N, C-alpha and C positions, 0 to 999 in steps of 0.2 A: 547153903542149900547143897546136899551131896550129889554130886555127877557120876554116875555109875559107869558111863563110857565116854570115850573121847570122840570129837567130830571125825567123820571120814569124807573123803572127797571122792566122788565117783568119775572114774576115766573111761569113757567109752572104749570098747576093744571089738575089733573085727572078729566075727566069729570063726574064721578060717584063716590060717597063716600057711605058708609054705611047708609042704610035707604032709598036711592034714587033708583029709576024704571031705570034700564038700558034701554037705546033705541040706538042702533048702527044704526040707519037710515042715520046718517051724513056720514057713510062711502061711499055710492053712489056706490056700488059693480057692476063691469062690467057683463054683462051675460057670461056664460060659452061659450066658444069657439070664442070670440071676439078678441083675441090678434093674432096678427101676428106671425108667425114663420119665423125669418130670416135666411139665411143660416149661416154655424157655422164661417165662415170668414168675418162675417158682421163688419164694423167698429162701432166704439163707437156712433157716431153721427147719425147713422142710426137706432140705437136701443134705443133711448131715450124714446119712448113710451112704452117700456117694463119696464123701471125704474119707471115709474109715474101711470102705469095702474096695472093690478094684471092678472097673467095668470091663466085662470081656464078652466078646461076639462070637469069635473063632473056637470050636472045641477041638479036642484032641485028634478028632477024626477030619478036620478041615470043614466042618459044617457051620452056617452061621445060625445063630441062635438069639432069641430074646427081642426085647423092644429096641435095642440100640443098633440092631441090624440096619445099617445104611441102605440096603438094597441098591448098591452101585450097578451100573450098567456094565456088562463084561467089557467094553472097551476101556472104560475108566480103571477098571482092576487091572487089565494087561498094561495100561500106560504106567500104572503104579508099580507094576511087577518090574516092568524095563526100566523105570527111573532108579528104583532100587538096585537093580543089577548094574545099571550104569555107574551109580554112585560108588558102588563096591569095586567095580573096576578102577575107575578113576583114583581110588583111594590107593589101591594096590600099587599102581603105577607111580603115583606121588610119592609114596613110602619107599619104594625102591629108588626112585630119584634121589631123595635124601640120603639114602645109605651110599649111593655112588657119588655123593658130593656135588650133586648139581644144584640143591637147595639147600638152605641150612636147617630146615625145621619142616615137620608136618604132623598134622593131627588126622588120624582116621576116625571114622563113624560107624565101623563095623559092629553089628549087631543092633545099631540104633537107626537103620536106615528108614524105618517106618515112621519114625518121628517127623523127619523133615519132609519125607515125600507124601505120606496121608496128609500132614497138615498143610503142605503146600498146594494140594489139590483140593482142599476143603475151603482155603480162603479164596477170595477174589484176588486176581493178579494185581489190581492196585491198591490192596490192603498193605499198610507199611509194616516190614518185618524187621526187628531189631534182634538179631540173633547172636547165639555165643559162636565157638569156634566149631562146632560139630553139627551143624545144620547145612551142610553143603548141598543135601539131598533136596532141599528146598528149591535151591537154584535149578536143579537138575529138573526137579517136577514142573518148574516154570519155563521149561525149554530153554534155558540159558545155556549157551555153548560151552563144553567142557575145556575146548581149546582156549577160550577166553581165560577161564579159570586157571589153566595150565600156565598161561603166560604170566599170570600174577605170582603164582608160586615159584616161577623160574624168575622172576622180575627182570623180564627181557624188554625189549623196545616196544612191545605191544602192550606191556603191563599197564592197565588203566589207571592203577595207584602210582605208578611212575616211581616204583622201587621204593616207596615210602612206608609201606605196611609190611607187617610180618606175614611170611607165607600162610595161606589159609585164612586170613581176613580180608574177604572179599567186599566189593562195593558195587552194586549194580542199581543204580537210581531207577533204569527203564523196568526193572523187574521187582521193584519195591522191596530192595534188599539193602538196608541202612548199613552205612560203613560200621564195621566192626570196633570195638575198643578193647585195647589189652587188659584194661582192668575190670573185673568181672561184677557183675551184678549192676553195672551202671544202665545196662540195656532196660531193666525194670523201670526206673523213673523217667528214661527218656520216651519210651513207649507210652506210658502214662501222661506225660507232657504232650506229646504228639496227639494222643487220642482226644485229650482235653480241647486243644486247639482245632481238630477237626470237628468237634461238636459245637465249639465256640462260633464256628465259621459255619455252620449248618451244612458241612459237607456229609457224604455217604460213606466214606472210607472209615476204617477201623484199623486199630494197631495190634499187633502181636509181639510178644517178647519171649525170648528162651534164655535161661541161665541153669547152671546144673545145681544139683542140691546143696554142693559145698559153698555155694555163692549165697545161698539164702541165709547163712550166717552173718552175712555184711548187713550193715544199716541200710544200704539203699533198698534192699528188699522190704523191709518193713516200711520204710518211708513211702515207697511206691503204693504199698497196699494201703496206707492210709489215705493218699490222695485218690486212689482209685476209688476207693470205698465212698468217701465223702462227696465227691463229685459225679460219682456213678459213670465214670469214664468207660468210653466204648473200647474195651481193650480185653484182650486174652493174655493172661499170664502163666506161661508154661514153665514148670520145673521139671528138667530132665533128671530124675532119680535113677543114674546107672550105677548106684552102689558105691561108686569111688570117686572122690575128690583128688585127683592126683595119688598120693599113697594114703590118705585118710578115708577111712570107711564112713558110709554115711551116718553112723551114729554119732560121729564127732560134730555133726550139722544139726544134730537133734533128731535124726530118725529112729533112733533106738526105742524112745517111750511113745511115740505116735506117728501118725503119718505126716508129711509135708503138706498135703491137700488140707488137712485139719486147721491149718492155721488161718485159711480164709474165713472160715467159720467166726472167729472171734472178731474179725472186720466187719463181718455183716453181709458177705456175698458168699456164693457157692464155691466149694472146692470140690474138684471132682479127679478122684484116682482111677487111672487107666492101664489096662495091659498095654505098655509101650512097643511091644513086639507084635501086636494084632492090628494090621494094617485097617480092617474095618472097624474096630472099636475107636483106634485113633482119630480116623476120618470123622466117626460119628459124634464124638464127643467134642472135636474141635468145630463142626459145622454146628452144633447145639449151641457152644458158646459164642459163635460167631453171630448166629440169629438173635441170640439174647442181647450181644452187644448193638447190633444194628436196630433192634427194637427198644432202645433206651431203657434196657433192664439193668444195666451195669455190666461191671467186670466178672469174670470167672478165672479162678486159678485151677491149672490143670497139672496134676502131678503124674509125669509119664514114667512108669514104672517099667524099668529096662536094666540091661546090664551091658558094661563097657566091656566088649569082648576083646580090644586091641588095648595096646600101652596107651596111657594117657596122651603121650607125644612121642616123637622120636628121641626125646632126652629123657623117656623113663623107661625103667626095667621093671616090669610088674611082678616079676619071678622074686623079687626081693621082699615083696610084703602080701602076696596072694598065692596059692596053690596054682600051678600053670595051667591045669586043665579045668579050671573053675566054671568057665564059661559053657563047657560041655555038660555040666550038671543044673545049668540055669532052667528050671522048670518052665520057662516060658519060651524056649527054644529061638529060632532062627526067624526072623521077620519075612525073609525071603522065601524060605522052605514052606512056611505057614501060608503064604498067599497063593505059592504055587498049588499046595495041595489043595486049597478052597477051589481055585479055578478047575482043576482037575476032576474034583467031586461034582461041580455042577455042569460038566461037560463042554466047559469053553477052553480047555487046554489038554496037552498032552506032553509026553516026553519027548517025542520028535520035534514038536514046535519049540519047546523049552531050549532042547540043545542048539536049534537052529538060532534061536534069539541070543543064546548066549554066545555062539560063534558070532554073530553080527557085532554084538556089543564088543567083544574083544578086538575085533579087527577096527571098529570105530575109534576105541581108547587109543590102541597102538598107532593109527594113523594120526589122530589129533596130537599124540604126544611127540611123535618124530616132527610133525610139522611146527609145534612148540619150541621143541629144542632147537630146531635149525635157526630159530630167531634168537637164539642166546639163553643162556642158563644162567644160574645165580654167580657161578664161579667165573665166567667168561662172557663178555659183552656180545654184541653191542646193549650198552644200555642207555638210559635217558640222559641227555646232556645235564649238567650241573646247573647250568642257567634255568631249568625248569623248576628249581626250589623256589622260584618266586611266584609260580603259576598255581591257581587253585587254593590260594590260602585266604584271600578276601574277595569278596565280590567287586569291590572298588579299590584298587592297590593304594595304600597311603604313600605320602610323599617320601618317607624316610626309605621305603623300600624301593621305590622308584630311583632314587638316588643310589642305593646300593646296586640295583639292576645295572644301571649305567655304569657305574664303577667296573663291575664285573665285565661288561662287553668292552670297556677300554683295556683293561688287563688281557683279556683273550685276543683282542686285535693286534697288541703290543707284541704278544707271543707268537702271532700269526696263526691265530685259531679264530673261528667263529662258529657260532651255533649253526648245527645242520638244518 
């Protein structure tokens, strides 16, 4: 049999590279308010449009439109605005601290604040969250003090992880914030397992997990979807599609041919693609998924369509792989500016109050930062004593670690040192 042509392998390529003029007109975004809002017990086959479309509530003028409008009280909107602004102020100070050598590493959530904050406000405080490293806004939304988060970033003597975690990998049991893992995509099976256990125990709490679109190429992602589907686990699986996984565009993970939300359809549960820079839309979709989970209707996969404005981390130089002004061309805008415009439009906000809130937040962030640095930074103590390495590892310390702990105590005593 004669073969007329040889096989060719397709390699996904980013649409824009340094020096190009970004043009996102190819996205063909639907208008705000167009997406239908199905009942929480809708079967997956009836929600296909949500997986391939885009749920939007806020239009370009700041008006809320359509059936997904959550009709939140003004005080909730202002709380969300404040939490997003505080998250950004916190990020800016920690980023500068890394550049000053006070912490070795940091990751900003600039442009993605609506993800952590809106979802944090849509969930119950005791729902367990298995996040990735860019949902610090969730802790802020749950009124967790940024001072505590700063101490963890600086690994000082009040760091609750005792210097064992990479900066930005927070842990706050009281806020339902599960310890982060440096390995990506592990959050999904962990959350599904936790949700299954919650249902097995007839509990009322649900679980939620977050990963980036790049991590969806890992096996953990697909394995989690299998178990979530088969056992109808009360879990929300959030995939933050911010267009870039470090230096790889979202097409490398499979976003070139279809949406990431559409992957849920094949597993038999709804996938919803939402404007990740629209605070109202993110809150509404998350609340819908949470009600679905609590009603024993199974999981939901949410694709939060957004853009990573900042570098992947302080170790990254995005100017090497994308245009430096690409975020300025992103058609879905800035989540803080959009919520501000909505509040002004409904008569619940103005420029004077916004300026006052900004000044208050800047002062708070500066004061907390000074207080945290006074307790020590990564490059200079005081830090946790070495003997704390034996703590918080096992619920009941095994005999071999008890022996090692005693040996360390003898060594320290002979050297004239003791634990503080």
